[in-house]
PyMOL Python script that loads the backbone (N, CA, C, O; Angstrom):
from pymol import cmd

cmd.read_pdbstr("""\
ATOM      1  N   UNK A   1      26.221 169.128   0.025  1.00  0.00           N
ATOM      2  CA  UNK A   1      26.501 170.183   0.966  1.00  0.00           C
ATOM      3  C   UNK A   1      26.827 171.465   0.190  1.00  0.00           C
ATOM      4  O   UNK A   1      27.553 171.434  -0.803  1.00  0.00           O
ATOM      5  N   UNK A   2      26.288 172.569   0.651  1.00  0.00           N
ATOM      6  CA  UNK A   2      26.474 173.844  -0.024  1.00  0.00           C
ATOM      7  C   UNK A   2      27.814 174.484   0.360  1.00  0.00           C
ATOM      8  O   UNK A   2      28.244 174.410   1.511  1.00  0.00           O
ATOM      9  N   UNK A   3      28.455 175.104  -0.612  1.00  0.00           N
ATOM     10  CA  UNK A   3      29.725 175.777  -0.355  1.00  0.00           C
ATOM     11  C   UNK A   3      29.508 177.054   0.437  1.00  0.00           C
ATOM     12  O   UNK A   3      28.471 177.707   0.319  1.00  0.00           O
ATOM     13  N   UNK A   4      30.480 177.395   1.231  1.00  0.00           N
ATOM     14  CA  UNK A   4      30.451 178.640   1.974  1.00  0.00           C
ATOM     15  C   UNK A   4      30.672 179.807   1.010  1.00  0.00           C
ATOM     16  O   UNK A   4      31.625 179.803   0.230  1.00  0.00           O
ATOM     17  N   UNK A   5      29.794 180.795   1.067  1.00  0.00           N
ATOM     18  CA  UNK A   5      29.957 181.964   0.198  1.00  0.00           C
ATOM     19  C   UNK A   5      31.245 182.703   0.505  1.00  0.00           C
ATOM     20  O   UNK A   5      31.907 183.218  -0.396  1.00  0.00           O
ATOM     21  N   UNK A   6      31.591 182.753   1.766  1.00  0.00           N
ATOM     22  CA  UNK A   6      32.821 183.431   2.159  1.00  0.00           C
ATOM     23  C   UNK A   6      34.040 182.735   1.569  1.00  0.00           C
ATOM     24  O   UNK A   6      34.986 183.400   1.146  1.00  0.00           O
ATOM     25  N   UNK A   7      34.031 181.415   1.534  1.00  0.00           N
ATOM     26  CA  UNK A   7      35.139 180.673   0.944  1.00  0.00           C
ATOM     27  C   UNK A   7      35.217 180.909  -0.558  1.00  0.00           C
ATOM     28  O   UNK A   7      36.312 181.022  -1.110  1.00  0.00           O
ATOM     29  N   UNK A   8      34.085 180.983  -1.218  1.00  0.00           N
ATOM     30  CA  UNK A   8      34.056 181.244  -2.656  1.00  0.00           C
ATOM     31  C   UNK A   8      34.593 182.642  -2.952  1.00  0.00           C
ATOM     32  O   UNK A   8      35.386 182.822  -3.876  1.00  0.00           O
ATOM     33  N   UNK A   9      34.162 183.628  -2.170  1.00  0.00           N
ATOM     34  CA  UNK A   9      34.649 185.002  -2.353  1.00  0.00           C
ATOM     35  C   UNK A   9      36.138 185.073  -2.088  1.00  0.00           C
ATOM     36  O   UNK A   9      36.868 185.744  -2.816  1.00  0.00           O
ATOM     37  N   UNK A  10      36.594 184.391  -1.057  1.00  0.00           N
ATOM     38  CA  UNK A  10      38.012 184.388  -0.704  1.00  0.00           C
ATOM     39  C   UNK A  10      38.849 183.762  -1.815  1.00  0.00           C
ATOM     40  O   UNK A  10      39.886 184.310  -2.187  1.00  0.00           O
ATOM     41  N   UNK A  11      38.422 182.644  -2.338  1.00  0.00           N
ATOM     42  CA  UNK A  11      39.134 181.994  -3.431  1.00  0.00           C
ATOM     43  C   UNK A  11      39.154 182.847  -4.687  1.00  0.00           C
ATOM     44  O   UNK A  11      40.173 182.930  -5.372  1.00  0.00           O
ATOM     45  N   UNK A  12      38.026 183.480  -4.990  1.00  0.00           N
ATOM     46  CA  UNK A  12      37.948 184.342  -6.169  1.00  0.00           C
ATOM     47  C   UNK A  12      38.882 185.546  -6.032  1.00  0.00           C
ATOM     48  O   UNK A  12      39.598 185.882  -6.975  1.00  0.00           O
ATOM     49  N   UNK A  13      38.879 186.194  -4.874  1.00  0.00           N
ATOM     50  CA  UNK A  13      39.737 187.362  -4.677  1.00  0.00           C
ATOM     51  C   UNK A  13      41.216 186.986  -4.706  1.00  0.00           C
ATOM     52  O   UNK A  13      42.041 187.742  -5.220  1.00  0.00           O
ATOM     53  N   UNK A  14      41.549 185.828  -4.159  1.00  0.00           N
ATOM     54  CA  UNK A  14      42.940 185.384  -4.203  1.00  0.00           C
ATOM     55  C   UNK A  14      43.415 185.134  -5.621  1.00  0.00           C
ATOM     56  O   UNK A  14      44.514 185.542  -5.997  1.00  0.00           O
ATOM     57  N   UNK A  15      42.581 184.459  -6.411  1.00  0.00           N
ATOM     58  CA  UNK A  15      42.945 184.204  -7.804  1.00  0.00           C
ATOM     59  C   UNK A  15      43.001 185.503  -8.600  1.00  0.00           C
ATOM     60  O   UNK A  15      43.877 185.673  -9.448  1.00  0.00           O
ATOM     61  N   UNK A  16      42.082 186.410  -8.337  1.00  0.00           N
ATOM     62  CA  UNK A  16      42.075 187.703  -9.011  1.00  0.00           C
ATOM     63  C   UNK A  16      43.309 188.525  -8.650  1.00  0.00           C
ATOM     64  O   UNK A  16      43.827 189.270  -9.481  1.00  0.00           O
ATOM     65  N   UNK A  17      43.774 188.392  -7.422  1.00  0.00           N
ATOM     66  CA  UNK A  17      44.972 189.114  -6.983  1.00  0.00           C
ATOM     67  C   UNK A  17      46.187 188.689  -7.787  1.00  0.00           C
ATOM     68  O   UNK A  17      46.957 189.530  -8.251  1.00  0.00           O
ATOM     69  N   UNK A  18      46.360 187.394  -7.952  1.00  0.00           N
ATOM     70  CA  UNK A  18      47.502 186.899  -8.736  1.00  0.00           C
ATOM     71  C   UNK A  18      47.368 187.331 -10.193  1.00  0.00           C
ATOM     72  O   UNK A  18      48.344 187.757 -10.809  1.00  0.00           O
ATOM     73  N   UNK A  19      46.170 187.222 -10.737  1.00  0.00           N
ATOM     74  CA  UNK A  19      45.933 187.598 -12.130  1.00  0.00           C
ATOM     75  C   UNK A  19      46.257 189.071 -12.365  1.00  0.00           C
ATOM     76  O   UNK A  19      46.956 189.408 -13.320  1.00  0.00           O
ATOM     77  N   UNK A  20      45.748 189.955 -11.491  1.00  0.00           N
ATOM     78  CA  UNK A  20      45.999 191.386 -11.663  1.00  0.00           C
ATOM     79  C   UNK A  20      47.460 191.746 -11.444  1.00  0.00           C
ATOM     80  O   UNK A  20      47.999 192.594 -12.155  1.00  0.00           O
ATOM     81  N   UNK A  21      48.105 191.118 -10.474  1.00  0.00           N
ATOM     82  CA  UNK A  21      49.510 191.429 -10.189  1.00  0.00           C
ATOM     83  C   UNK A  21      50.408 191.033 -11.363  1.00  0.00           C
ATOM     84  O   UNK A  21      51.447 191.656 -11.581  1.00  0.00           O
ATOM     85  N   UNK A  22      50.022 190.016 -12.110  1.00  0.00           N
ATOM     86  CA  UNK A  22      50.809 189.595 -13.270  1.00  0.00           C
ATOM     87  C   UNK A  22      50.398 190.382 -14.512  1.00  0.00           C
ATOM     88  O   UNK A  22      51.246 190.741 -15.329  1.00  0.00           O
ATOM     89  N   UNK A  23      49.118 190.646 -14.656  1.00  0.00           N
ATOM     90  CA  UNK A  23      48.609 191.279 -15.866  1.00  0.00           C
ATOM     91  C   UNK A  23      49.090 192.721 -16.032  1.00  0.00           C
ATOM     92  O   UNK A  23      49.375 193.144 -17.152  1.00  0.00           O
ATOM     93  N   UNK A  24      49.183 193.470 -14.957  1.00  0.00           N
ATOM     94  CA  UNK A  24      49.601 194.869 -15.050  1.00  0.00           C
ATOM     95  C   UNK A  24      50.957 195.050 -15.717  1.00  0.00           C
ATOM     96  O   UNK A  24      51.050 195.755 -16.722  1.00  0.00           O
ATOM     97  N   UNK A  25      52.016 194.432 -15.187  1.00  0.00           N
ATOM     98  CA  UNK A  25      53.321 194.575 -15.832  1.00  0.00           C
ATOM     99  C   UNK A  25      53.381 194.006 -17.254  1.00  0.00           C
ATOM    100  O   UNK A  25      54.100 194.536 -18.101  1.00  0.00           O
ATOM    101  N   UNK A  26      52.634 192.937 -17.518  1.00  0.00           N
ATOM    102  CA  UNK A  26      52.633 192.362 -18.867  1.00  0.00           C
ATOM    103  C   UNK A  26      52.019 193.349 -19.863  1.00  0.00           C
ATOM    104  O   UNK A  26      52.539 193.525 -20.965  1.00  0.00           O
ATOM    105  N   UNK A  27      50.922 193.986 -19.477  1.00  0.00           N
ATOM    106  CA  UNK A  27      50.289 194.947 -20.378  1.00  0.00           C
ATOM    107  C   UNK A  27      51.157 196.175 -20.614  1.00  0.00           C
ATOM    108  O   UNK A  27      51.136 196.750 -21.702  1.00  0.00           O
ATOM    109  N   UNK A  28      51.920 196.582 -19.600  1.00  0.00           N
ATOM    110  CA  UNK A  28      52.868 197.683 -19.792  1.00  0.00           C
ATOM    111  C   UNK A  28      53.940 197.264 -20.788  1.00  0.00           C
ATOM    112  O   UNK A  28      54.269 198.011 -21.710  1.00  0.00           O
ATOM    113  N   UNK A  29      54.477 196.079 -20.600  1.00  0.00           N
ATOM    114  CA  UNK A  29      55.550 195.596 -21.470  1.00  0.00           C
ATOM    115  C   UNK A  29      55.096 195.470 -22.923  1.00  0.00           C
ATOM    116  O   UNK A  29      55.866 195.743 -23.845  1.00  0.00           O
ATOM    117  N   UNK A  30      53.847 195.058 -23.122  1.00  0.00           N
ATOM    118  CA  UNK A  30      53.321 194.913 -24.475  1.00  0.00           C
ATOM    119  C   UNK A  30      52.919 196.254 -25.095  1.00  0.00           C
ATOM    120  O   UNK A  30      52.621 196.318 -26.288  1.00  0.00           O
ATOM    121  N   UNK A  31      52.910 197.308 -24.305  1.00  0.00           N
ATOM    122  CA  UNK A  31      52.549 198.625 -24.815  1.00  0.00           C
ATOM    123  C   UNK A  31      51.061 198.879 -24.885  1.00  0.00           C
ATOM    124  O   UNK A  31      50.629 199.856 -25.497  1.00  0.00           O
ATOM    125  N   UNK A  32      50.267 198.019 -24.269  1.00  0.00           N
ATOM    126  CA  UNK A  32      48.816 198.178 -24.287  1.00  0.00           C
ATOM    127  C   UNK A  32      48.393 199.280 -23.321  1.00  0.00           C
ATOM    128  O   UNK A  32      47.467 200.039 -23.606  1.00  0.00           O
ATOM    129  N   UNK A  33      49.068 199.366 -22.185  1.00  0.00           N
ATOM    130  CA  UNK A  33      48.747 200.372 -21.167  1.00  0.00           C
ATOM    131  C   UNK A  33      49.941 201.266 -20.913  1.00  0.00           C
ATOM    132  O   UNK A  33      51.094 200.872 -21.094  1.00  0.00           O
ATOM    133  N   UNK A  34      49.634 202.481 -20.488  1.00  0.00           N
ATOM    134  CA  UNK A  34      50.687 203.360 -20.010  1.00  0.00           C
ATOM    135  C   UNK A  34      51.120 202.851 -18.635  1.00  0.00           C
ATOM    136  O   UNK A  34      50.385 202.097 -17.998  1.00  0.00           O
ATOM    137  N   UNK A  35      52.299 203.252 -18.174  1.00  0.00           N
ATOM    138  CA  UNK A  35      52.793 202.737 -16.897  1.00  0.00           C
ATOM    139  C   UNK A  35      51.851 202.954 -15.705  1.00  0.00           C
ATOM    140  O   UNK A  35      51.749 202.083 -14.840  1.00  0.00           O
ATOM    141  N   UNK A  36      51.167 204.095 -15.646  1.00  0.00           N
ATOM    142  CA  UNK A  36      50.278 204.321 -14.501  1.00  0.00           C
ATOM    143  C   UNK A  36      49.094 203.354 -14.525  1.00  0.00           C
ATOM    144  O   UNK A  36      48.636 202.914 -13.470  1.00  0.00           O
ATOM    145  N   UNK A  37      48.594 203.020 -15.714  1.00  0.00           N
ATOM    146  CA  UNK A  37      47.490 202.063 -15.818  1.00  0.00           C
ATOM    147  C   UNK A  37      47.907 200.668 -15.388  1.00  0.00           C
ATOM    148  O   UNK A  37      47.158 199.975 -14.698  1.00  0.00           O
ATOM    149  N   UNK A  38      49.102 200.256 -15.794  1.00  0.00           N
ATOM    150  CA  UNK A  38      49.609 198.957 -15.369  1.00  0.00           C
ATOM    151  C   UNK A  38      49.869 198.907 -13.878  1.00  0.00           C
ATOM    152  O   UNK A  38      49.647 197.889 -13.223  1.00  0.00           O
ATOM    153  N   UNK A  39      50.351 200.040 -13.346  1.00  0.00           N
ATOM    154  CA  UNK A  39      50.574 200.095 -11.900  1.00  0.00           C
ATOM    155  C   UNK A  39      49.263 199.980 -11.143  1.00  0.00           C
ATOM    156  O   UNK A  39      49.219 199.356 -10.083  1.00  0.00           O
ATOM    157  N   UNK A  40      48.193 200.570 -11.664  1.00  0.00           N
ATOM    158  CA  UNK A  40      46.891 200.458 -11.013  1.00  0.00           C
ATOM    159  C   UNK A  40      46.385 199.016 -11.037  1.00  0.00           C
ATOM    160  O   UNK A  40      45.779 198.555 -10.069  1.00  0.00           O
ATOM    161  N   UNK A  41      46.631 198.300 -12.139  1.00  0.00           N
ATOM    162  CA  UNK A  41      46.308 196.870 -12.175  1.00  0.00           C
ATOM    163  C   UNK A  41      47.086 196.131 -11.085  1.00  0.00           C
ATOM    164  O   UNK A  41      46.520 195.336 -10.334  1.00  0.00           O
ATOM    165  N   UNK A  42      48.385 196.405 -11.012  1.00  0.00           N
ATOM    166  CA  UNK A  42      49.240 195.748 -10.024  1.00  0.00           C
ATOM    167  C   UNK A  42      48.791 196.086  -8.604  1.00  0.00           C
ATOM    168  O   UNK A  42      48.715 195.207  -7.745  1.00  0.00           O
ATOM    169  N   UNK A  43      48.494 197.359  -8.361  1.00  0.00           N
ATOM    170  CA  UNK A  43      48.061 197.785  -7.029  1.00  0.00           C
ATOM    171  C   UNK A  43      46.719 197.155  -6.656  1.00  0.00           C
ATOM    172  O   UNK A  43      46.504 196.794  -5.498  1.00  0.00           O
ATOM    173  N   UNK A  44      45.819 197.023  -7.625  1.00  0.00           N
ATOM    174  CA  UNK A  44      44.536 196.380  -7.317  1.00  0.00           C
ATOM    175  C   UNK A  44      44.753 194.906  -6.961  1.00  0.00           C
ATOM    176  O   UNK A  44      44.024 194.350  -6.140  1.00  0.00           O
ATOM    177  N   UNK A  45      45.750 194.281  -7.575  1.00  0.00           N
ATOM    178  CA  UNK A  45      46.087 192.908  -7.210  1.00  0.00           C
ATOM    179  C   UNK A  45      46.562 192.808  -5.769  1.00  0.00           C
ATOM    180  O   UNK A  45      46.238 191.854  -5.063  1.00  0.00           O
ATOM    181  N   UNK A  46      47.333 193.799  -5.339  1.00  0.00           N
ATOM    182  CA  UNK A  46      47.783 193.803  -3.945  1.00  0.00           C
ATOM    183  C   UNK A  46      46.611 193.990  -2.986  1.00  0.00           C
ATOM    184  O   UNK A  46      46.543 193.341  -1.943  1.00  0.00           O
ATOM    185  N   UNK A  47      45.697 194.873  -3.345  1.00  0.00           N
ATOM    186  CA  UNK A  47      44.525 195.108  -2.489  1.00  0.00           C
ATOM    187  C   UNK A  47      43.651 193.862  -2.418  1.00  0.00           C
ATOM    188  O   UNK A  47      43.220 193.468  -1.334  1.00  0.00           O
ATOM    189  N   UNK A  48      43.386 193.240  -3.561  1.00  0.00           N
ATOM    190  CA  UNK A  48      42.585 192.014  -3.564  1.00  0.00           C
ATOM    191  C   UNK A  48      43.274 190.914  -2.755  1.00  0.00           C
ATOM    192  O   UNK A  48      42.610 190.143  -2.063  1.00  0.00           O
ATOM    193  N   UNK A  49      44.593 190.843  -2.842  1.00  0.00           N
ATOM    194  CA  UNK A  49      45.341 189.854  -2.072  1.00  0.00           C
ATOM    195  C   UNK A  49      45.221 190.078  -0.576  1.00  0.00           C
ATOM    196  O   UNK A  49      45.038 189.131   0.189  1.00  0.00           O
ATOM    197  N   UNK A  50      45.324 191.324  -0.164  1.00  0.00           N
ATOM    198  CA  UNK A  50      45.194 191.625   1.264  1.00  0.00           C
ATOM    199  C   UNK A  50      43.793 191.297   1.780  1.00  0.00           C
ATOM    200  O   UNK A  50      43.639 190.764   2.878  1.00  0.00           O
ATOM    201  N   UNK A  51      42.779 191.618   0.985  1.00  0.00           N
ATOM    202  CA  UNK A  51      41.405 191.297   1.387  1.00  0.00           C
ATOM    203  C   UNK A  51      41.219 189.784   1.483  1.00  0.00           C
ATOM    204  O   UNK A  51      40.578 189.296   2.413  1.00  0.00           O
ATOM    205  N   UNK A  52      41.772 189.046   0.533  1.00  0.00           N
ATOM    206  CA  UNK A  52      41.660 187.580   0.561  1.00  0.00           C
ATOM    207  C   UNK A  52      42.364 187.005   1.786  1.00  0.00           C
ATOM    208  O   UNK A  52      41.850 186.075   2.409  1.00  0.00           O
ATOM    209  N   UNK A  53      43.529 187.539   2.141  1.00  0.00           N
ATOM    210  CA  UNK A  53      44.264 187.039   3.306  1.00  0.00           C
ATOM    211  C   UNK A  53      43.507 187.357   4.597  1.00  0.00           C
ATOM    212  O   UNK A  53      43.514 186.555   5.532  1.00  0.00           O
ATOM    213  N   UNK A  54      42.863 188.507   4.652  1.00  0.00           N
ATOM    214  CA  UNK A  54      42.096 188.870   5.852  1.00  0.00           C
ATOM    215  C   UNK A  54      40.844 187.997   5.978  1.00  0.00           C
ATOM    216  O   UNK A  54      40.479 187.600   7.084  1.00  0.00           O
ATOM    217  N   UNK A  55      40.190 187.699   4.863  1.00  0.00           N
ATOM    218  CA  UNK A  55      38.962 186.895   4.896  1.00  0.00           C
ATOM    219  C   UNK A  55      39.220 185.403   5.059  1.00  0.00           C
ATOM    220  O   UNK A  55      38.342 184.676   5.524  1.00  0.00           O
ATOM    221  N   UNK A  56      40.400 184.935   4.687  1.00  0.00           N
ATOM    222  CA  UNK A  56      40.692 183.494   4.678  1.00  0.00           C
ATOM    223  C   UNK A  56      40.510 182.812   6.038  1.00  0.00           C
ATOM    224  O   UNK A  56      39.902 181.743   6.082  1.00  0.00           O
ATOM    225  N   UNK A  57      41.004 183.370   7.146  1.00  0.00           N
ATOM    226  CA  UNK A  57      40.791 182.664   8.423  1.00  0.00           C
ATOM    227  C   UNK A  57      39.311 182.490   8.774  1.00  0.00           C
ATOM    228  O   UNK A  57      38.918 181.473   9.346  1.00  0.00           O
ATOM    229  N   UNK A  58      38.497 183.487   8.429  1.00  0.00           N
ATOM    230  CA  UNK A  58      37.065 183.373   8.698  1.00  0.00           C
ATOM    231  C   UNK A  58      36.431 182.313   7.803  1.00  0.00           C
ATOM    232  O   UNK A  58      35.544 181.577   8.235  1.00  0.00           O
ATOM    233  N   UNK A  59      36.885 182.240   6.566  1.00  0.00           N
ATOM    234  CA  UNK A  59      36.364 181.226   5.636  1.00  0.00           C
ATOM    235  C   UNK A  59      36.805 179.833   6.062  1.00  0.00           C
ATOM    236  O   UNK A  59      36.026 178.885   5.968  1.00  0.00           O
ATOM    237  N   UNK A  60      38.031 179.695   6.524  1.00  0.00           N
ATOM    238  CA  UNK A  60      38.518 178.388   6.991  1.00  0.00           C
ATOM    239  C   UNK A  60      37.734 177.948   8.218  1.00  0.00           C
ATOM    240  O   UNK A  60      37.383 176.776   8.351  1.00  0.00           O
ATOM    241  N   UNK A  61      37.463 178.883   9.106  1.00  0.00           N
ATOM    242  CA  UNK A  61      36.675 178.556  10.300  1.00  0.00           C
ATOM    243  C   UNK A  61      35.242 178.165   9.923  1.00  0.00           C
ATOM    244  O   UNK A  61      34.667 177.257  10.523  1.00  0.00           O
ATOM    245  N   UNK A  62      34.673 178.844   8.939  1.00  0.00           N
ATOM    246  CA  UNK A  62      33.300 178.536   8.521  1.00  0.00           C
ATOM    247  C   UNK A  62      33.197 177.173   7.857  1.00  0.00           C
ATOM    248  O   UNK A  62      32.114 176.589   7.810  1.00  0.00           O
ATOM    249  N   UNK A  63      34.307 176.659   7.343  1.00  0.00           N
ATOM    250  CA  UNK A  63      34.270 175.378   6.631  1.00  0.00           C
ATOM    251  C   UNK A  63      34.960 174.265   7.407  1.00  0.00           C
ATOM    252  O   UNK A  63      35.318 173.240   6.828  1.00  0.00           O
ATOM    253  N   UNK A  64      35.149 174.450   8.706  1.00  0.00           N
ATOM    254  CA  UNK A  64      35.832 173.408   9.485  1.00  0.00           C
ATOM    255  C   UNK A  64      34.999 172.126   9.496  1.00  0.00           C
ATOM    256  O   UNK A  64      33.863 172.110   9.021  1.00  0.00           O
ATOM    257  N   UNK A  65      35.554 171.088  10.024  1.00  0.00           N
ATOM    258  CA  UNK A  65      34.950 169.746   9.986  1.00  0.00           C
ATOM    259  C   UNK A  65      33.478 169.783  10.400  1.00  0.00           C
ATOM    260  O   UNK A  65      33.122 170.331  11.443  1.00  0.00           O
ATOM    261  N   UNK A  66      32.655 169.201   9.576  1.00  0.00           N
ATOM    262  CA  UNK A  66      31.228 169.146   9.855  1.00  0.00           C
ATOM    263  C   UNK A  66      30.487 170.395   9.422  1.00  0.00           C
ATOM    264  O   UNK A  66      29.261 170.455   9.512  1.00  0.00           O
ATOM    265  N   UNK A  67      31.218 171.386   8.956  1.00  0.00           N
ATOM    266  CA  UNK A  67      30.590 172.632   8.511  1.00  0.00           C
ATOM    267  C   UNK A  67      30.251 172.571   7.035  1.00  0.00           C
ATOM    268  O   UNK A  67      29.855 171.528   6.515  1.00  0.00           O
ATOM    269  N   UNK A  68      30.408 173.678   6.383  1.00  0.00           N
ATOM    270  CA  UNK A  68      30.080 173.771   4.968  1.00  0.00           C
ATOM    271  C   UNK A  68      31.274 173.370   4.110  1.00  0.00           C
ATOM    272  O   UNK A  68      32.411 173.316   4.578  1.00  0.00           O
ATOM    273  N   UNK A  69      30.985 173.091   2.846  1.00  0.00           N
ATOM    274  CA  UNK A  69      32.036 172.750   1.890  1.00  0.00           C
ATOM    275  C   UNK A  69      32.752 174.022   1.442  1.00  0.00           C
ATOM    276  O   UNK A  69      32.247 175.127   1.643  1.00  0.00           O
ATOM    277  N   UNK A  70      33.916 173.865   0.840  1.00  0.00           N
ATOM    278  CA  UNK A  70      34.650 175.005   0.307  1.00  0.00           C
ATOM    279  C   UNK A  70      35.950 175.297   1.022  1.00  0.00           C
ATOM    280  O   UNK A  70      36.539 176.362   0.837  1.00  0.00           O
ATOM    281  N   UNK A  71      36.403 174.358   1.837  1.00  0.00           N
ATOM    282  CA  UNK A  71      37.640 174.578   2.590  1.00  0.00           C
ATOM    283  C   UNK A  71      38.833 174.776   1.652  1.00  0.00           C
ATOM    284  O   UNK A  71      39.712 175.591   1.936  1.00  0.00           O
ATOM    285  N   UNK A  72      38.871 174.047   0.550  1.00  0.00           N
ATOM    286  CA  UNK A  72      39.951 174.197  -0.412  1.00  0.00           C
ATOM    287  C   UNK A  72      39.978 175.585  -1.030  1.00  0.00           C
ATOM    288  O   UNK A  72      41.050 176.141  -1.269  1.00  0.00           O
ATOM    289  N   UNK A  73      38.803 176.148  -1.289  1.00  0.00           N
ATOM    290  CA  UNK A  73      38.737 177.509  -1.824  1.00  0.00           C
ATOM    291  C   UNK A  73      39.253 178.519  -0.813  1.00  0.00           C
ATOM    292  O   UNK A  73      39.903 179.498  -1.181  1.00  0.00           O
ATOM    293  N   UNK A  74      38.966 178.285   0.451  1.00  0.00           N
ATOM    294  CA  UNK A  74      39.464 179.195   1.489  1.00  0.00           C
ATOM    295  C   UNK A  74      40.986 179.164   1.547  1.00  0.00           C
ATOM    296  O   UNK A  74      41.630 180.208   1.649  1.00  0.00           O
ATOM    297  N   UNK A  75      41.557 177.965   1.482  1.00  0.00           N
ATOM    298  CA  UNK A  75      43.023 177.852   1.473  1.00  0.00           C
ATOM    299  C   UNK A  75      43.613 178.425   0.191  1.00  0.00           C
ATOM    300  O   UNK A  75      44.684 179.031   0.217  1.00  0.00           O
ATOM    301  N   UNK A  76      42.926 178.238  -0.919  1.00  0.00           N
ATOM    302  CA  UNK A  76      43.380 178.816  -2.184  1.00  0.00           C
ATOM    303  C   UNK A  76      43.419 180.338  -2.089  1.00  0.00           C
ATOM    304  O   UNK A  76      44.381 180.966  -2.529  1.00  0.00           O
ATOM    305  N   UNK A  77      42.392 180.917  -1.525  1.00  0.00           N
ATOM    306  CA  UNK A  77      42.342 182.370  -1.352  1.00  0.00           C
ATOM    307  C   UNK A  77      43.476 182.853  -0.468  1.00  0.00           C
ATOM    308  O   UNK A  77      44.085 183.888  -0.736  1.00  0.00           O
ATOM    309  N   UNK A  78      43.755 182.104   0.584  1.00  0.00           N
ATOM    310  CA  UNK A  78      44.855 182.506   1.481  1.00  0.00           C
ATOM    311  C   UNK A  78      46.191 182.423   0.766  1.00  0.00           C
ATOM    312  O   UNK A  78      46.995 183.353   0.837  1.00  0.00           O
ATOM    313  N   UNK A  79      46.433 181.319   0.080  1.00  0.00           N
ATOM    314  CA  UNK A  79      47.735 181.122  -0.586  1.00  0.00           C
ATOM    315  C   UNK A  79      47.925 182.102  -1.742  1.00  0.00           C
ATOM    316  O   UNK A  79      48.981 182.724  -1.864  1.00  0.00           O
ATOM    317  N   UNK A  80      46.920 182.239  -2.577  1.00  0.00           N
ATOM    318  CA  UNK A  80      47.040 183.162  -3.720  1.00  0.00           C
ATOM    319  C   UNK A  80      47.051 184.615  -3.264  1.00  0.00           C
ATOM    320  O   UNK A  80      47.721 185.445  -3.878  1.00  0.00           O
ATOM    321  N   UNK A  81      46.332 184.933  -2.216  1.00  0.00           N
ATOM    322  CA  UNK A  81      46.326 186.308  -1.706  1.00  0.00           C
ATOM    323  C   UNK A  81      47.626 186.669  -1.039  1.00  0.00           C
ATOM    324  O   UNK A  81      48.051 187.823  -1.093  1.00  0.00           O
ATOM    325  N   UNK A  82      48.269 185.703  -0.410  1.00  0.00           N
ATOM    326  CA  UNK A  82      49.537 185.991   0.292  1.00  0.00           C
ATOM    327  C   UNK A  82      50.691 186.142  -0.692  1.00  0.00           C
ATOM    328  O   UNK A  82      51.672 186.820  -0.384  1.00  0.00           O
ATOM    329  N   UNK A  83      50.597 185.538  -1.847  1.00  0.00           N
ATOM    330  CA  UNK A  83      51.699 185.602  -2.816  1.00  0.00           C
ATOM    331  C   UNK A  83      51.971 187.031  -3.297  1.00  0.00           C
ATOM    332  O   UNK A  83      53.105 187.491  -3.170  1.00  0.00           O
ATOM    333  N   UNK A  84      50.984 187.756  -3.845  1.00  0.00           N
ATOM    334  CA  UNK A  84      51.285 189.123  -4.290  1.00  0.00           C
ATOM    335  C   UNK A  84      51.485 190.087  -3.116  1.00  0.00           C
ATOM    336  O   UNK A  84      52.257 191.041  -3.218  1.00  0.00           O
ATOM    337  N   UNK A  85      50.794 189.839  -2.013  1.00  0.00           N
ATOM    338  CA  UNK A  85      50.873 190.767  -0.879  1.00  0.00           C
ATOM    339  C   UNK A  85      52.142 190.579  -0.078  1.00  0.00           C
ATOM    340  O   UNK A  85      52.568 191.504   0.614  1.00  0.00           O
ATOM    341  N   UNK A  86      52.751 189.428  -0.147  1.00  0.00           N
ATOM    342  CA  UNK A  86      53.906 189.180   0.705  1.00  0.00           C
ATOM    343  C   UNK A  86      55.078 188.834  -0.041  1.00  0.00           C
ATOM    344  O   UNK A  86      56.134 188.596   0.545  1.00  0.00           O
TER     345      UNK A  86
END
""", "prot")
cmd.dss("prot")
cmd.show_as("cartoon", "prot")
cmd.util.cbc("prot")
cmd.orient("prot")
């Protein structure tokens, strides 16, 4: 069974949100980026998280019983997207 593209995108954006939200402050602390650059990393993580949370219900619906595979990715996108955004 083929995975839902929406679920894959949702999972990817959720994971990217957590990665960016953590990476921005770490790079500032290490002196690699100036504070505004790290803040932009952090802010992009929040945006990716919000997009993942908005897309997650549609991805979960697309992968409901008997539908396409990828339900775990949809839930991953929701959980990881909600963490930095909320």
